C-alpha positions in Angstrom: 221.5 127.7 97.2 223.3 131.1 95.8 222.3 132.1 92.4 225.2 133.6 90.1 223.9 136.0 87.2 225.7 136.1 84.1 225.3 138.6 81.2 225.8 137.7 77.6 226.6 139.9 74.9 223.6 138.8 72.8 220.1 137.1 73.1 221.7 134.1 71.0 224.5 133.8 73.1 222.3 133.4 76.1 220.0 131.0 74.1 223.2 129.0 73.3 224.3 128.7 77.0 220.6 127.8 77.9 221.0 124.9 75.2 224.4 123.8 76.6 222.9 123.3 80.0 220.1 121.2 78.6 222.4 119.2 76.9 224.1 118.3 80.3 220.8 117.3 81.7 220.0 115.1 78.6 223.2 113.5 78.5 222.9 112.5 82.4 219.5 111.5 82.2 219.6 109.8 78.7 216.5 111.7 77.8 215.4 114.6 75.3 214.4 117.9 77.2 211.0 117.7 75.2 210.5 114.1 76.5 211.6 114.9 80.0 209.4 118.1 80.5 206.4 116.1 79.1 206.6 113.5 81.6 208.0 115.9 84.3 204.5 118.2 83.6 202.5 115.2 83.7 203.5 114.2 87.2 205.5 111.1 86.0 208.7 112.1 87.8 209.7 113.4 90.8 210.1 117.0 92.1 213.9 116.6 92.7 216.0 119.8 92.8 217.8 118.7 89.5 214.3 118.0 87.7 212.9 121.5 89.0 216.1 123.2 87.7 215.9 121.2 84.2 212.2 122.0 83.8 213.0 125.9 84.6 215.8 126.0 82.3 213.8 124.3 79.4 210.9 126.8 80.1 213.3 129.7 79.9 214.8 128.1 76.9 211.6 127.8 75.0 210.7 131.2 76.1 213.8 133.0 74.7 213.8 130.9 71.5 210.1 132.1 70.8 211.0 135.7 71.6 213.9 135.5 68.9 211.9 133.6 66.1 209.0 136.4 66.6 211.6 139.3 66.1 213.3 137.3 63.2 209.8 136.8 61.6 208.7 140.5 62.1 212.1 141.8 60.8 211.6 140.0 57.5 
């Protein structure tokens, strides 16, 4: 599978894009990303390509959100 690289003008724009990708998975699977990730991490769901992508997207989202929150806390 060929990966495409997208550049965003800000970290917030990138975070919003990740949130939109997560929403697509959530709507399709009728499950919140947090619930999905907990089940996936505990081995309750299969390792399909879509689920691996969803799990990776969710981890990326959490990491990026954490970085932004840390920066905001230290800027105050």
